[in-house]
C-alpha positions as CSV (number, residue, x, y, z in Angstrom):
1,X,188.7,0.9,48.4
2,X,185.1,1.8,47.6
3,X,182.9,3.4,50.3
4,X,179.8,1.4,49.3
5,X,181.1,-2.0,48.3
6,X,179.7,-5.4,49.2
7,X,181.5,-8.6,48.9
8,X,180.2,-12.0,47.7
9,X,179.5,-13.2,51.3
10,X,177.0,-10.4,51.8
11,X,175.4,-10.6,48.4
12,X,174.8,-14.4,48.4
13,X,173.4,-14.3,52.0
14,X,169.8,-13.3,51.4
15,X,169.3,-12.4,55.1
16,X,171.9,-9.6,54.5
17,X,171.3,-8.6,50.9
18,X,167.4,-8.5,50.9
19,X,167.3,-6.1,53.8
20,X,169.5,-3.6,51.8
21,X,167.5,-1.5,49.3
22,X,168.5,0.7,46.5
23,X,166.9,3.9,45.2
24,X,167.5,5.7,42.0
25,X,165.4,8.7,41.1
26,X,165.0,11.5,38.6
27,X,163.6,15.0,39.0
28,X,160.0,14.2,38.0
29,X,159.2,11.9,40.9
30,X,159.9,8.7,38.9
31,X,162.2,6.2,40.4
32,X,163.8,2.7,40.2
33,X,164.1,0.7,43.4
34,X,164.8,-2.9,44.5
35,X,167.2,-4.8,46.8
36,X,170.9,-5.2,46.2
37,X,170.3,-8.5,44.5
38,X,167.4,-7.2,42.3
39,X,164.8,-9.2,44.2
40,X,161.7,-7.0,44.8
41,X,160.5,-7.2,48.4
42,X,158.0,-4.4,48.3
43,X,155.0,-3.6,46.0
44,X,156.7,-0.2,45.7
45,X,159.8,-1.8,44.1
46,X,160.2,-1.7,40.4
47,X,162.7,-1.1,37.6
48,X,160.6,1.7,36.2
49,X,158.1,3.4,38.5
50,X,156.6,6.6,37.1
51,X,153.8,9.1,37.9
52,X,150.8,8.8,35.5
53,X,148.9,12.1,36.2
54,X,146.2,11.1,33.6
55,X,145.2,8.3,36.0
56,X,145.7,9.6,39.5
57,X,148.3,11.1,41.9
58,X,150.2,7.9,42.6
59,X,153.3,6.4,41.1
60,X,152.8,3.3,38.9
61,X,155.1,0.3,38.4
62,X,155.4,-0.3,34.7
63,X,158.5,-2.5,34.5
64,X,158.9,-4.6,37.6
65,X,162.1,-6.3,36.8
66,X,164.3,-7.6,34.0
67,X,165.9,-11.1,34.2
68,X,169.1,-11.6,32.3
69,X,170.2,-15.1,31.3
70,X,173.7,-16.0,30.2
71,X,173.8,-18.8,27.5
72,X,176.9,-20.7,26.6
73,X,177.1,-24.0,24.7
74,X,173.4,-24.4,25.1
75,X,173.5,-24.1,28.9
76,X,171.4,-21.3,30.5
77,X,172.3,-19.4,33.7
78,X,169.5,-17.1,34.8
79,X,170.8,-14.2,36.9
80,X,167.3,-13.1,38.1
81,X,165.8,-13.6,41.6
82,X,162.2,-13.7,42.7
83,X,160.5,-14.8,45.9
84,X,157.5,-17.0,45.5
85,X,155.0,-18.3,48.0
86,X,156.3,-20.8,50.5
87,X,159.6,-19.0,50.9
88,X,160.8,-20.3,47.6
89,X,163.4,-18.3,45.6
90,X,163.8,-18.7,41.9
91,X,165.9,-18.6,39.8
92,X,168.6,-17.9,42.5
93,X,170.8,-15.7,40.3
94,X,172.3,-14.1,43.4
95,X,174.6,-17.1,43.8
96,X,176.6,-15.9,40.7
97,X,177.3,-12.4,42.2
98,X,180.9,-11.8,43.1
99,X,180.7,-8.2,44.3
100,X,178.5,-5.1,44.3
101,X,179.6,-1.5,44.3
102,X,177.4,1.6,44.2
103,X,179.9,4.4,45.0
104,X,179.1,5.9,41.6
105,X,176.4,3.9,40.0
106,X,175.1,0.5,41.2
107,X,177.4,-2.1,39.6
108,X,177.1,-5.8,40.0
109,X,179.8,-8.3,38.9
110,X,178.5,-11.8,38.0
111,X,180.7,-14.8,37.4
112,X,179.2,-17.9,35.6
113,X,182.0,-20.4,34.9
114,X,184.4,-18.6,32.6
115,X,181.9,-15.7,32.0
116,X,182.3,-12.4,33.9
117,X,179.5,-10.0,33.3
118,X,179.3,-6.5,34.7
119,X,175.9,-4.8,35.1
120,X,175.6,-1.1,35.8
121,X,172.3,0.8,36.3
122,X,171.4,4.5,36.2
123,X,168.2,6.5,36.1
124,X,168.2,9.4,33.6
125,X,168.1,12.7,35.5
126,X,165.5,14.5,33.5
127,X,163.6,11.7,31.7
128,X,161.5,8.8,32.9
129,X,164.1,6.3,31.7
130,X,166.1,3.6,33.4
131,X,169.4,2.6,31.6
132,X,171.3,-0.6,32.3
133,X,174.6,-1.4,30.7
134,X,175.9,-5.0,30.4
135,X,179.6,-5.5,29.7
136,X,181.1,-8.9,29.0
137,X,184.4,-8.6,30.9
138,X,185.6,-12.1,30.2
139,X,184.4,-15.1,28.2
140,X,186.2,-18.1,26.6
141,X,183.5,-19.0,24.1
142,X,180.5,-17.6,22.2
143,X,178.1,-16.0,24.6
144,X,174.4,-15.1,24.2
145,X,172.3,-12.9,26.6
146,X,168.6,-13.3,27.0
147,X,166.4,-10.7,28.7
148,X,162.9,-11.4,30.0
149,X,160.9,-8.3,31.2
150,X,158.3,-8.6,34.0
151,X,155.5,-6.1,33.5
152,X,153.1,-4.8,36.2
153,X,151.3,-1.7,34.9
154,X,149.7,-0.9,38.2
155,X,149.7,1.6,41.1
156,X,152.3,1.3,43.8
157,X,149.5,0.9,46.2
158,X,147.9,-2.1,44.4
159,X,148.9,-5.5,43.2
160,X,148.1,-7.1,39.8
161,X,146.9,-10.6,39.0
162,X,146.4,-12.7,35.9
163,X,143.5,-11.4,33.9
164,X,142.0,-11.4,30.4
165,X,141.8,-7.6,30.1
166,X,145.6,-7.1,29.9
167,X,146.6,-6.4,26.3
168,X,149.2,-8.7,24.8
169,X,149.7,-6.5,21.8
170,X,153.1,-5.0,21.0
171,X,154.8,-3.0,18.3
172,X,158.3,-3.4,17.1
173,X,160.4,-0.2,17.4
174,X,164.1,0.4,16.8
175,X,166.0,-2.4,18.5
176,X,163.0,-3.3,20.8
177,X,159.3,-3.1,21.3
178,X,156.7,-0.9,22.8
179,X,153.7,-2.2,24.7
180,X,150.8,-1.1,27.0
181,X,148.8,-3.5,29.1
182,X,145.9,-1.2,30.0
183,X,144.1,1.8,28.6
184,X,145.1,5.1,30.2
185,X,148.7,4.0,30.7
186,X,151.6,5.3,28.6
187,X,153.4,3.0,26.3
188,X,156.4,1.2,27.7
189,X,159.4,1.3,25.4
190,X,162.1,-1.4,25.9
191,X,165.1,-0.9,23.6
192,X,168.7,-2.0,23.3
193,X,171.8,-0.3,21.8
194,X,172.2,-3.5,19.7
195,X,170.0,-5.3,17.2
196,X,168.3,-8.3,18.8
197,X,165.6,-10.8,18.3
198,X,162.4,-10.5,20.2
199,X,160.6,-13.8,20.8
200,X,156.9,-13.3,21.6
201,X,156.2,-15.9,24.3
202,X,153.4,-14.4,26.6
203,X,152.9,-15.8,30.0
204,X,152.1,-14.9,33.6
205,X,154.5,-15.6,36.4
206,X,152.2,-16.3,39.3
207,X,152.5,-16.0,43.1
208,X,155.5,-13.6,43.3
209,X,155.6,-12.5,46.9
210,X,156.8,-9.3,48.6
211,X,157.9,-10.0,52.2
212,X,158.0,-6.4,53.3
213,X,154.2,-6.1,52.5
214,X,153.6,-9.4,54.4
215,X,155.4,-7.9,57.5
216,X,153.2,-4.8,57.2
217,X,150.0,-6.9,57.2
218,X,149.1,-6.1,53.6
219,X,148.3,-8.4,50.6
220,X,151.7,-9.5,49.4
221,X,151.3,-11.8,46.4
222,X,150.9,-10.8,42.7
223,X,151.2,-12.2,39.2
224,X,153.4,-10.4,36.6
225,X,153.1,-10.6,32.9
226,X,156.1,-11.5,30.7
227,X,155.5,-10.8,26.9
228,X,158.5,-12.8,25.8
229,X,162.2,-12.3,25.7
230,X,165.0,-10.4,23.8
231,X,168.1,-12.3,22.7
232,X,171.4,-11.2,21.3
233,X,175.0,-12.3,21.1
234,X,177.8,-10.4,23.0
235,X,181.5,-10.5,22.6
236,X,184.3,-10.0,25.1
237,X,184.7,-6.4,26.1
238,X,181.5,-5.4,24.4
239,X,178.8,-3.4,26.1
240,X,175.1,-3.4,25.5
241,X,172.8,-0.8,26.9
242,X,169.1,-1.5,27.7
243,X,166.6,1.4,28.1
244,X,163.1,1.3,29.5
245,X,161.0,4.4,29.2
246,X,157.7,6.0,28.4
247,X,159.2,7.5,25.2
248,X,161.3,6.2,22.3
249,X,165.0,6.9,22.0
250,X,167.4,6.7,19.1
251,X,169.3,3.5,20.1
252,X,172.6,4.6,18.7
253,X,172.7,7.3,21.4
254,X,172.3,4.9,24.3
255,X,176.0,4.3,25.0
256,X,176.9,7.9,24.9
257,X,173.9,8.8,27.0
258,X,174.9,6.3,29.7
259,X,178.4,7.8,29.8
260,X,176.9,11.3,29.9
261,X,174.7,10.4,32.8
262,X,177.6,8.9,34.8
263,X,179.6,12.2,34.3
264,X,176.8,14.0,36.1
265,X,177.0,11.9,39.2
266,X,178.9,12.7,42.4
267,X,180.9,9.7,43.6
268,X,179.6,8.5,46.9
269,X,183.0,8.1,48.4
270,X,182.3,9.3,51.9
271,X,179.4,10.0,54.3
272,X,178.9,13.6,53.2
273,X,178.8,12.8,49.4
274,X,176.3,10.1,50.1
275,X,174.0,12.6,51.8
276,X,174.4,15.2,49.0
277,X,173.4,12.5,46.5
278,X,170.5,11.5,48.8
279,X,169.4,15.2,49.1
280,X,169.2,15.5,45.3
281,X,166.9,12.5,45.2
282,X,164.1,14.6,46.8
283,X,164.2,17.2,44.1
284,X,161.1,17.4,42.0
285,X,160.5,19.5,38.9
286,X,157.0,19.6,37.4
287,X,156.2,20.3,33.8
288,X,155.4,24.0,34.5
289,X,159.0,24.3,35.9
290,X,157.8,24.6,39.5
291,X,160.2,23.0,42.0
292,X,159.4,20.9,45.0
293,X,160.9,18.7,47.7
294,X,159.4,15.3,48.0
295,X,158.9,14.2,51.7
296,X,160.3,10.7,51.1
297,X,160.4,7.6,49.0
298,X,158.7,5.4,48.0
299,X,155.3,6.6,49.0
300,X,155.4,10.3,50.1
301,X,154.5,13.3,48.0
302,X,155.4,16.9,48.7
303,X,154.1,18.0,52.2
304,X,154.2,21.5,53.4
305,X,155.7,21.0,56.9
306,X,158.3,18.6,55.6
307,X,159.2,21.1,52.8
308,X,160.0,23.9,55.2
309,X,161.8,21.8,57.8
310,X,163.9,20.0,55.1
311,X,164.6,22.9,52.8
312,X,167.6,24.5,54.6
313,X,169.4,21.2,55.1
314,X,168.8,19.9,51.6
315,X,169.9,23.2,49.9
316,X,171.8,25.7,52.0
317,X,173.8,23.1,54.0
318,X,175.2,21.9,50.7
319,X,175.8,25.3,49.1
320,X,172.7,25.3,46.8
321,X,171.1,28.6,47.6
322,X,169.6,28.8,44.1
323,X,167.5,25.6,44.7
324,X,166.3,27.0,48.1
325,X,165.0,30.0,46.3
326,X,163.3,28.0,43.5
327,X,161.5,25.7,46.0
328,X,160.6,28.7,48.3
329,X,159.1,30.4,45.3
330,X,156.7,27.5,44.8
331,X,156.0,27.1,48.5
332,X,155.4,30.8,49.1
333,X,152.9,30.8,46.3
334,X,151.0,28.0,47.9
335,X,151.3,29.5,51.4
336,X,149.9,32.9,50.1
337,X,147.1,31.1,48.3
338,X,146.1,29.4,51.5
339,X,146.3,32.6,53.6
340,X,144.2,34.4,51.0
341,X,141.7,31.5,50.9
342,X,142.3,30.8,47.3
343,X,142.4,27.3,45.6
344,X,145.9,25.9,45.7
345,X,147.6,25.8,42.3
346,X,150.7,24.1,43.6
347,X,151.1,20.4,44.4
348,X,151.9,20.7,48.1
349,X,149.8,18.8,50.6
350,X,148.8,19.7,54.2
351,X,149.2,23.4,53.8
352,X,146.4,23.8,56.3
353,X,148.4,22.4,59.2
354,X,148.7,25.2,61.8
355,X,152.5,25.1,62.3
356,X,153.3,25.3,58.6
357,X,153.6,29.1,58.4
358,X,155.7,29.0,61.5
359,X,158.1,26.5,59.9
360,X,158.2,28.7,56.8
361,X,159.5,31.6,59.0
362,X,162.1,29.3,60.4
363,X,163.3,28.3,56.9
364,X,163.6,31.9,56.0
365,X,165.6,32.5,59.2
366,X,168.1,29.9,58.1
367,X,168.3,31.6,54.7
368,X,169.2,34.8,56.4
369,X,172.2,33.2,58.1
370,X,173.5,31.7,54.9
371,X,172.7,34.3,52.2
372,X,172.9,37.4,54.5
373,X,170.4,39.8,56.0
374,X,170.2,42.0,52.9
375,X,169.3,39.1,50.6
376,X,166.7,37.9,53.2
377,X,165.2,41.4,53.5
378,X,164.9,41.8,49.8
379,X,163.3,38.4,49.1
380,X,161.4,37.3,52.2
381,X,160.9,40.2,54.7
382,X,157.4,40.8,53.5
383,X,156.5,37.1,53.6
384,X,157.7,36.9,57.3
385,X,155.7,40.0,58.2
386,X,152.6,38.8,56.4
387,X,152.7,35.5,58.2
388,X,153.0,37.1,61.6
389,X,150.2,39.5,60.8
390,X,148.0,36.7,59.5
391,X,148.4,34.8,62.7
392,X,148.1,37.8,64.9
393,X,144.9,38.9,63.2
394,X,143.3,35.5,63.8
395,X,142.9,34.5,60.2
396,X,144.3,31.0,60.4
397,X,141.4,28.5,60.8
398,X,143.2,26.5,63.5
399,X,145.9,28.7,65.0
400,X,144.3,31.2,67.4
401,X,146.4,33.8,69.2
402,X,145.1,34.2,72.8
403,X,145.4,37.2,75.0
404,X,148.3,35.7,76.9
405,X,150.4,35.7,73.7
406,X,150.3,31.9,73.1
407,X,148.9,30.3,70.0
408,X,146.2,27.6,70.4
409,X,145.3,24.7,68.0
410,X,142.5,22.2,68.3
411,X,144.0,18.7,67.7
412,X,141.6,16.6,69.7
413,X,139.7,15.1,66.7
414,X,142.3,15.5,63.9
415,X,146.0,15.4,64.2
416,X,147.6,18.8,63.7
417,X,151.2,18.3,64.5
418,X,154.0,16.2,63.0
419,X,152.9,13.4,65.4
420,X,150.1,12.7,63.0
421,X,149.3,8.9,63.2
422,X,145.7,8.0,63.5
423,X,143.7,4.9,64.5
424,X,140.0,4.4,64.0
425,X,139.8,7.9,62.5
426,X,141.3,9.6,65.6
427,X,144.8,10.8,66.5
428,X,146.9,8.3,68.4
429,X,148.5,11.2,70.1
430,X,145.8,13.9,70.3
431,X,148.0,16.9,71.0
432,X,145.8,19.9,71.4
433,X,145.6,23.4,72.9
434,X,148.9,25.1,73.7
435,X,151.4,22.9,71.9
436,X,154.9,23.3,73.0
437,X,156.8,23.5,69.6
438,X,154.0,25.6,68.1
439,X,154.6,28.3,70.8
440,X,158.4,28.0,70.6
441,X,158.1,28.6,66.9
442,X,155.7,31.5,67.4
443,X,158.0,33.2,69.9
444,X,161.0,32.6,67.5
445,X,158.9,34.1,64.6
446,X,158.0,37.2,66.6
447,X,161.6,37.9,67.5
448,X,162.9,37.2,64.0
449,X,160.3,39.4,62.5
450,X,161.1,42.2,65.0
451,X,164.8,42.0,64.0
452,X,163.9,42.4,60.3
453,X,161.7,45.4,61.2
454,X,164.7,46.9,63.0
455,X,166.9,46.3,59.9
456,X,164.3,48.1,57.9
457,X,164.1,51.0,60.3
458,X,160.4,50.3,61.2
459,X,160.5,51.3,64.8
460,X,156.8,51.0,65.4
461,X,156.6,47.5,64.1
462,X,159.7,46.5,66.0
463,X,158.3,47.8,69.3
464,X,155.0,46.1,68.8
465,X,156.5,42.8,68.0
466,X,159.0,42.9,70.9
467,X,156.1,43.7,73.3
468,X,154.1,40.8,72.0
469,X,157.1,38.5,72.2
470,X,157.7,39.5,75.8
471,X,154.1,38.5,76.6
472,X,154.5,35.2,74.8
473,X,157.8,34.5,76.6
474,X,156.3,35.0,80.0
475,X,153.2,32.9,79.2
476,X,155.4,30.2,77.7
477,X,157.4,29.8,80.9
478,X,154.3,29.9,83.1
479,X,152.5,27.3,80.9
480,X,155.1,24.7,79.9
481,X,158.0,24.8,82.5
482,X,157.3,22.2,85.3
483,X,159.1,21.5,88.6
484,X,160.8,18.4,87.1
485,X,163.0,20.4,84.8
486,X,161.4,19.7,81.5
487,X,158.5,21.1,79.4
488,X,154.9,19.9,79.2
489,X,154.1,18.6,75.7
490,X,150.8,20.4,75.5
491,X,148.3,22.1,77.7
492,X,144.6,22.3,76.9
493,X,142.6,23.9,79.7
494,X,143.0,21.6,82.7
495,X,144.6,18.9,80.6
496,X,148.3,18.8,80.9
497,X,150.5,16.2,79.1
498,X,153.4,15.3,81.3
499,X,154.8,12.8,78.8
500,X,158.5,13.4,78.2
501,X,158.6,14.0,74.5
502,X,161.2,15.5,72.1
503,X,159.1,18.5,71.1
504,X,160.5,20.6,73.9
505,X,163.9,20.6,72.3
506,X,162.8,23.2,69.8
507,X,162.4,25.7,72.6
508,X,166.2,25.4,73.1
509,X,167.4,24.9,69.5
510,X,165.6,27.8,67.9
511,X,167.6,31.0,67.6
512,X,165.3,32.8,70.0
513,X,164.3,30.9,73.1
514,X,161.8,31.9,75.7
515,X,163.8,29.9,78.3
516,X,166.6,31.0,80.6
517,X,170.0,29.4,80.2
518,X,169.4,27.1,83.2
519,X,166.0,26.0,81.9
520,X,167.5,25.3,78.5
521,X,170.2,23.2,80.0
522,X,167.7,21.3,82.1
523,X,165.7,20.5,78.9
524,X,168.8,19.2,77.1
525,X,169.8,17.1,80.1
526,X,166.4,15.4,80.2
527,X,166.5,14.8,76.4
528,X,170.0,13.3,76.8
529,X,169.0,11.0,79.6
530,X,165.6,9.8,78.4
531,X,165.3,10.4,74.7
532,X,168.7,10.3,73.0
533,X,169.6,7.2,70.9
534,X,172.3,6.7,68.2
535,X,169.6,7.3,65.6
536,X,168.1,10.6,67.0
537,X,165.6,11.4,69.7
538,X,162.9,9.0,70.8
539,X,159.3,10.3,70.3
540,X,158.5,9.3,73.9
541,X,160.6,8.5,77.0
542,X,160.8,4.8,78.1
543,X,159.7,6.2,81.5
544,X,156.4,7.6,80.2
545,X,153.2,5.6,79.9
546,X,152.5,4.0,76.5
547,X,156.1,3.6,75.5
548,X,156.1,1.4,72.3
549,X,159.5,1.6,70.6
550,X,159.2,-1.2,68.0
551,X,157.7,-0.1,64.6
552,X,156.7,-3.6,63.4
553,X,153.6,-5.6,62.7
554,X,150.3,-4.8,60.9
555,X,149.3,-1.2,60.1
556,X,147.3,-0.6,63.3
557,X,150.1,-1.9,65.5
558,X,152.6,0.3,63.7
559,X,150.2,3.3,63.9
560,X,150.2,3.0,67.7
561,X,154.0,2.8,67.8
562,X,154.7,5.5,65.2
563,X,155.2,8.3,67.8
564,X,155.3,6.3,71.0
565,X,159.0,5.7,71.4
566,X,160.4,5.3,67.9
567,X,163.6,7.4,67.2
568,X,163.8,10.1,64.5
569,X,167.1,11.5,63.1
570,X,165.6,14.9,62.2
571,X,164.8,15.5,65.8
572,X,168.4,14.6,66.6
573,X,169.5,17.4,64.4
574,X,167.7,20.0,66.5
575,X,169.0,18.3,69.7
576,X,172.6,18.6,68.4
577,X,172.0,22.2,67.5
578,X,170.7,22.9,71.0
579,X,173.9,21.2,72.4
580,X,176.2,23.3,70.3
581,X,174.2,26.5,71.1
582,X,174.6,25.9,74.8
583,X,178.0,24.3,75.1
584,X,179.8,25.5,72.0
585,X,183.1,23.7,71.2
586,X,183.0,21.6,74.3
587,X,180.4,19.4,72.8
588,X,182.0,19.0,69.4
589,X,183.5,15.5,70.0
590,X,180.2,14.4,71.5
591,X,178.3,15.5,68.4
592,X,180.8,13.9,66.1
593,X,180.4,10.6,68.0
594,X,176.6,10.9,67.6
595,X,177.0,11.3,63.9
596,X,178.7,7.9,63.7
597,X,175.3,6.3,64.4
598,X,173.9,7.8,61.3
599,X,176.9,6.9,59.1
600,X,176.3,3.3,60.1
601,X,173.0,3.4,58.3
602,X,174.4,4.4,54.9
603,X,175.2,0.8,53.9
604,X,172.6,-1.1,56.0
605,X,169.0,-0.4,55.1
606,X,168.4,1.9,52.1
607,X,172.0,2.2,50.8
608,X,173.3,5.7,50.6
609,X,170.4,7.4,52.4
610,X,168.5,7.5,55.7
611,X,165.3,5.7,56.6
612,X,162.2,7.4,57.9
613,X,162.4,6.3,61.6
614,X,164.1,3.7,63.8
615,X,163.1,1.4,66.6
616,X,163.6,3.2,69.9
617,X,165.4,0.2,71.5
618,X,168.6,-1.6,70.4
619,X,169.6,-2.6,67.8
620,X,167.6,0.5,66.4
621,X,166.5,-1.0,63.1
622,X,165.5,1.4,60.3
623,X,161.8,1.3,59.5
624,X,159.2,3.0,57.4
625,X,160.0,4.8,54.1
626,X,163.4,3.9,52.7
627,X,164.4,7.6,52.3
628,X,163.1,10.5,54.3
629,X,163.9,14.2,53.4
630,X,163.8,15.7,56.9
631,X,166.3,13.1,58.3
632,X,168.8,13.7,55.5
633,X,168.3,17.4,55.7
634,X,169.0,17.7,59.5
635,X,172.0,15.5,59.4
636,X,173.5,17.7,56.6
637,X,172.6,20.8,58.6
638,X,174.3,19.4,61.7
639,X,177.4,18.7,59.6
640,X,177.3,22.4,58.5
641,X,176.9,23.5,62.2
642,X,179.9,21.3,63.2
643,X,182.0,22.9,60.5
644,X,180.9,26.4,61.8
645,X,181.7,25.6,65.5
646,X,184.9,23.9,64.6
647,X,186.3,27.1,63.2
648,X,185.1,29.3,66.1
649,X,187.7,30.1,68.7
């Protein structure tokens, strides 16, 4: 039985099928995404969504969807599905679906009378090309297929409407056409593996609606341009492959190309394999061969903090050391350019955030555990030392080392931590001053750097770093530990934030902790009682003021809820690491039960991956971006830790 298989009852029930999304990606940042029934519910959905660097830094929807119509004896059965204003769905092709399976590639089985049609879709790994294979499994009489493409040619952040500027021109190419609606865009090639007739019948389909955008308080209606339709006959057991791309292809190669692409895929036959496939979706290779990790889909780019936090889980935890090194090569270049006050030549955003270099040290620390100390010393010892020196010498514009050994950041007017939501131009959670995870990371960096100095026989550096670490440790305890057994979230002069937040867990989970064993246990206990959910740690305790666990409504409402009670799986990863660190094998069964909460998500929201965040209250609905790198990474890293502790005696 397939791991990711959905029966007719789920597929024909739009309340169930429309909430489940699909994501297919390649390595250039392009993607294809919709719901299980191919009804787009976001403006970010589309059959072919690609970056157009000549225009801007956004992705652009070229081909929104492709409606297939089965024709027999003059009767037409349209398998497409679109939502129009007034909660009207047309043409309701979902009622013909018999089953859906995406354990290898998304596969839909349609039954129309005596016709059984199989549709399989795959995104080419290293080209901006979506491939769809249609196979006529059964038919008792002559059958014709008609394909009607819906074109958008717009940014994922915009919507398009009927206009007189859009070009209707097209050029016939091998077994298809190419067209371009607006200047500056690449041509869209739509080709088939079989000769066909293209009928030019231009029209606008007006008032297509995206309910996800409506929920988010955004404009949600657009018009899509249909240039005409392709038509061809198909025989029983025959397969026809459709390709949409920004470049032409020899159509005789389409069938073999489809088979070749399938052979490269890992079957998603269990939770782990789903996460491995999900991890690969964040891989991004630019034209200059630089490698990145995208922070998430469908709207995130490569962000510095996300890169360093996600890197170990997305690479080392699945035995892909080589990709860690490739991404780190790009990230280190950007980090050094920032530290040397040079213009960034890499496409990594938010390199200026004060905790970014500290997370870079943490990522290297994980590499040392996986690849060995010698490999780490050879590749990254200088980077770690340079980062620590850079901070100690006060060169970072917003990470100041004070005499007490703690680092200080100004976050009053601009968000500087991962809790970065803003409203009216100001941080919703203005964390500033001595920030708890910044200083936990700083202490950890000092101790790790000292251990590398010891390995290199640099006694003077080791002694200096150990002395500074001891000062930091004492100040950390004096500043953050309170009489209630947990840690203050930040301290800025006389301002102390007593909110119970998950950021204190890092002071336990990191390899080097400034806390005593008893203090660590107390922090974990508080997190367990007040923050733990089946989907990770809440960003704020229900007992703290301002608790707002439901990430719903218009943008402003969601901004205020973003870090005020929502649950985050990546934080759960550090929590589980802290539990294993403190309690070893005695917590294995507890952690395994906790992982069940994540596995439940694999077939519920974005199929095969993990959403950005979850409501902090039951039933813990997935929200935000459909796929989030740090969440996938930390679940994978937790699975690796479970494996490690399971073998320990």
